[in-house]
C-alpha positions in Angstrom: -5.8 6.4 -0.6 -7.8 4.8 1.6 -6.8 1.7 3.4 -7.9 -1.4 2.2 -7.3 -5.4 3.2 -8.5 -8.2 0.7 -11.3 -10.6 0.8 -8.9 -13.1 2.0 -11.8 -15.6 1.0 -11.7 -15.2 -2.9 -8.3 -15.0 -2.6 -7.8 -18.6 -1.1 -10.1 -19.6 -3.8 -8.1 -18.2 -6.6 -4.8 -19.2 -5.1 -6.2 -23.1 -5.2 -7.3 -22.6 -9.0 -2.9 -21.9 -9.3 -1.2 -18.6 -8.4 0.4 -18.2 -12.0 2.9 -15.9 -13.9 3.3 -16.0 -17.5 2.6 -19.6 -18.1 -0.8 -18.9 -17.5 -1.6 -16.9 -19.6 -0.4 -16.1 -23.5 3.3 -14.7 -23.8 2.8 -11.3 -25.3 5.5 -8.9 -26.3 5.9 -6.3 -28.7 8.9 -5.0 -30.8 10.8 -1.4 -30.0 12.7 -0.9 -32.7 14.9 -4.2 -32.7 14.3 -5.0 -29.2 11.4 -7.4 -27.8 9.6 -6.1 -25.0 7.8 -8.6 -22.8 4.0 -7.3 -22.2 3.4 -7.4 -18.1 0.5 -5.5 -16.0 1.1 -4.3 -12.5 -2.5 -3.6 -10.7 -2.8 -0.5 -8.3 -4.5 -1.2 -5.0 -6.8 2.3 -5.5 -7.2 4.9 -7.8 -3.3 6.7 -8.5 -1.9 9.2 -5.9 1.6 9.8 -5.2 1.8 6.2 -3.6 2.2 5.4 -7.4 4.2 8.3 -8.6 7.5 5.8 -9.3 5.7 3.7 -11.6 4.1 6.2 -13.7 7.6 7.8 -14.0 9.2 4.2 -14.8 6.7 4.1 -17.4 6.7 7.8 -19.0 11.0 8.3 -19.2 11.4 4.3 -20.1 13.0 3.1 -17.7 10.3 -0.3 -18.2 11.3 -0.1 -22.0 15.5 -0.2 -20.8 14.5 -3.1 -18.6 13.2 -5.1 -21.6 9.3 -4.6 -20.4 6.1 -3.3 -21.9 4.1 -2.5 -18.9 0.3 -1.7 -18.7 -0.5 0.2 -15.4 -4.0 -1.2 -13.9 -7.1 -0.2 -12.0 -7.7 -3.0 -9.4 -11.7 -3.0 -10.3 -13.8 -5.5 -7.8 -11.2 -8.1 -7.7 -8.6 -6.4 -6.0 -5.2 -6.3 -6.4 -3.7 -9.4 -4.4 -6.5 -11.5 -6.1 -5.3 -10.5 -9.4 -1.3 -11.0 -8.8 -2.8 -14.1 -6.4 -4.4 -15.6 -9.4 -1.5 -14.6 -12.0 -3.6 -12.4 -14.0 -1.4 -9.1 -13.1 2.7 -10.0 -12.8 2.7 -7.5 -10.2 0.5 -5.7 -8.0 0.6 -2.7 -5.5 -0.5 -3.7 -1.5 0.1 -3.7 2.2 2.0 -5.8 4.8 -0.8 -6.1 6.4 -2.8 -7.6 3.8 0.1 -9.8 2.7 0.5 -10.7 6.4 -3.3 -12.4 6.7 -3.1 -13.8 3.2 -0.1 -16.3 3.2 -1.6 -17.5 5.9 -4.8 -18.7 4.1 -2.0 -20.1 2.3 -2.5 -17.4 -0.8 1.4 -17.5 -2.6 1.9 -13.5 -2.6 5.3 -11.7 -1.7 6.3 -8.7 -1.5 9.2 -7.6 -3.6 9.9 -3.2 -2.4 8.4 -1.1 0.4 7.2 1.7 -1.5 7.3 3.6 1.6 9.9 3.2 4.6 7.5 3.9 7.6 3.5 3.6 8.1 2.2 7.1 7.4 -1.2 6.7 8.3 -2.8 7.7 11.6 -6.7 8.5 12.7 -7.3 11.7 11.6 -10.1 14.3 12.8 -11.3 17.8 12.2 -9.5 19.7 15.4 -12.5 21.1 16.1 -13.4 17.8 17.6 -10.8 17.8 20.3 -9.3 14.1 19.5 -5.7 14.7 20.2 -5.1 11.3 22.1 -6.5 7.9 21.6 -8.1 7.8 25.7 -10.2 10.4 23.4 -11.7 7.9 21.1 -13.9 7.2 23.9 -17.5 8.4 23.6 -16.3 9.3 19.3 -18.1 7.4 16.7 -15.0 6.1 14.3 -15.5 5.6 10.4 -13.9 2.6 8.5 -14.4 -0.3 6.3 -15.6 -2.7 8.3 -12.4 -5.2 9.4 -11.4 -6.7 12.7 -8.0 -5.2 12.2 -9.6 -1.4 12.9 -11.1 -2.5 16.0 -7.9 -4.4 17.2 -5.4 -1.2 16.5 -7.6 1.6 18.2 -8.4 -1.3 21.2 -4.2 -1.4 21.1 -3.7 2.3 21.0 -6.8 3.1 23.8 -5.0 0.4 26.1 -1.8 2.0 26.2 -3.8 5.2 27.9 -6.0 3.0 30.1 -9.0 4.0 27.4 -12.0 1.3 26.7 -12.6 0.4 22.7 -16.4 -0.6 23.9 -16.7 3.1 24.2 -16.0 3.8 20.5 -19.1 3.7 18.1 -17.6 1.5 14.9 -19.6 1.4 11.8 -18.5 1.1 8.6 -18.6 4.0 5.8 -17.4 1.7 2.9 -15.4 4.0 0.1 -16.8 7.4 1.4 -15.1 10.3 1.5 -13.2 11.3 4.5 -14.2 15.3 4.3 -18.0 14.1 3.6 -17.8 11.6 6.4 -16.7 13.7 9.2 -19.2 16.5 8.5 -22.2 14.1 8.6 -21.6 11.3 11.3 -18.2 10.2 11.9 -15.7 11.9 14.4 -12.3 10.4 13.3 -11.1 8.1 10.6 -7.8 6.0 9.5 -5.6 8.1 6.4 -2.7 8.4 5.2 -1.3 11.7 6.0 0.9 11.9 2.4 -2.8 12.1 0.7 -5.8 12.6 2.6 -3.7 15.1 5.3 -2.3 17.2 2.5 -5.5 18.2 1.2 -7.1 18.4 4.3 -3.6 21.6 4.6 -4.9 22.5 0.9 -8.2 22.9 2.3 -7.5 25.2 5.6 -9.1 22.0 7.1 -7.0 21.6 10.4 -6.4 18.1 11.8 -5.9 16.2 14.6 -3.3 13.0 14.0 -3.3 9.9 15.8 -0.3 8.5 14.3 0.4 4.6 14.9 3.8 4.6 14.8 3.7 6.5 18.1 2.4 4.3 20.2 3.8 0.9 18.6 6.9 -0.1 17.3 4.8 -3.1 15.9 2.5 -1.1 13.9 5.5 0.5 12.2 4.7 -1.8 9.2 5.5 -1.7 5.3 2.3 0.4 3.1 2.3 0.2 0.8 4.5 -2.4 -1.1 4.7 -3.7 -4.5 4.1 -7.4 -4.8 4.3 -10.4 -7.5 3.3 -13.8 -6.9 5.2 -17.5 -6.0 5.2 -18.7 -9.3 6.6 -15.9 -11.0 9.6 -15.9 -8.4 10.1 -19.3 -9.1 9.7 -19.2 -12.8 10.7 -15.9 -14.4 12.9 -14.1 -11.9 14.5 -12.1 -15.1 11.3 -10.3 -15.8 11.0 -9.7 -11.8 14.3 -8.3 -11.1 13.7 -6.2 -14.6 10.0 -4.8 -13.2 11.9 -3.6 -9.7 14.5 -2.2 -10.7 13.0 -0.4 -13.4 10.3 1.0 -10.2 13.0 2.0 -8.2 14.6 3.8 -11.0 11.1 5.4 -11.2 11.2 5.9 -7.7 14.7 7.2 -7.2 13.9 9.9 -10.0 10.8 11.0 -7.2 12.8 11.4 -4.5 15.3 13.8 -6.4 12.9 15.4 -8.7 9.4 15.5 -6.9 8.1 18.5 -8.6 8.8 16.8 -12.4 7.5 13.4 -11.1 4.3 15.4 -9.7 4.0 16.3 -13.4 4.2 12.5 -15.0 1.8 11.5 -12.1 -1.0 14.8 -13.4 -0.2 13.9 -17.0 -0.6 10.2 -16.7 -3.9 10.7 -14.2 -5.6 14.1 -15.4 -8.8 13.4 -13.0 -6.3 14.3 -10.1 -6.0 17.9 -8.7 -2.4 19.4 -9.5 -2.0 21.0 -6.3 -2.9 18.2 -3.9 -0.5 15.7 -6.0 2.5 18.5 -6.0 2.1 19.5 -2.0 1.7 15.6 -1.7 4.7 14.5 -3.7 7.2 17.3 -2.0 6.0 15.5 1.3 6.8 12.0 0.1 9.6 12.6 -1.3 12.2 12.0 1.7 9.9 9.5 3.3 9.9 6.6 0.0 13.6 5.3 1.4 13.8 8.0 3.9 16.4 6.0 6.5 16.8 3.0 4.7 20.1 1.9 2.5 18.0 1.9 -0.5 14.6 2.5 -1.8 12.4 -0.9 -1.3 14.4 -2.7 0.9 12.7 -4.7 4.1 13.8 -5.6 6.9 12.9 -9.3 8.8 12.3 -7.5 12.1 9.5 -5.2 10.8 7.5 -8.2 9.1 7.9 -10.4 12.3 6.6 -7.4 14.5 3.5 -6.6 12.8 2.6 -11.0 12.3 3.4 -11.1 16.0 1.2 -7.8 17.1 -1.7 -9.8 15.0 -1.3 -13.1 16.8 -1.5 -11.1 20.1 -4.6 -9.5 18.7 -6.2 -13.0 17.9 -6.0 -11.5 14.4 -4.0 -14.4 12.7 -5.5 -18.1 12.1 -2.3 -20.1 11.3 1.1 -20.4 11.0 3.1 -17.3 9.5 6.4 -17.4 8.1 8.0 -13.6 7.8 10.5 -15.0 5.9 8.4 -16.0 2.6 6.5 -13.1 2.7 8.9 -11.0 1.0 12.0 -10.5 -0.5 15.1 -7.8 -1.4 16.2 -10.2 -4.2 15.4 -8.5 -7.1 16.1 -4.7 -5.6 19.3 -2.7 -7.1 22.5 -3.5 -5.3 
């Protein structure tokens, strides 16, 4: 569940070839008794984890079938979820508001359909022994990330709140290296989702200090992760989009009400996962999927505008961004 941003150049090239939906790939269907099922895929942003539980629940409990869909859940591979969705090679995907914002500025027609988690639960984590309790404490420390300009900008914006200097932070690229491995070597802190890596630390009895983004800026309370499709799919096959979102919504609502049973479904679907981690993470996330929203998945224009404004302020957006076109609540159940 590491942070990840798409390679926008590749996205742009793929989009230029035509962001397709069902018209760009052969229509396929499967029969379930007398009912025709439409075959579609949803590509994950990362390896299976509790961000994705609602999708696995919807598949296992037949919610997708109830909506006339035969859904294949696939891994992103080297291409990445955003690229596969933007190019029409997968009808649906899992992404992040920050990635979609940057992609749309580049002309990539990817659209957010639902917020998987209502508030940003990510932050900068460090072993308690390193005594990093506030952004000021980042000075003189080493941050390990994936090499995106967004990382330095966010660290800088938090540090400025305490008159600290981001240039006193050593920022290195650790790629896909595991958090626990990194901090035992040459890294002091990293960006994590508490709902997965933080929970794993609890199970390991390794105390962490967390600096949550939302504690320092409302503009960093963005949607991460989200479910996506592309504009062509919305225009040419809205009924399939509606069916997918309705089934996914039912899956996440089940996970909210039945975290233990939902965890069992995820464990069954991804047996390589640590069952204790899945169970504890699912319990932690259960009331965070919907949180204070009137319904699971609902997104606010204000949240999309706030984050894009923050990106502009930090010179991370080159071009115009229309937040109203980046997301839609149209396909959520009423």
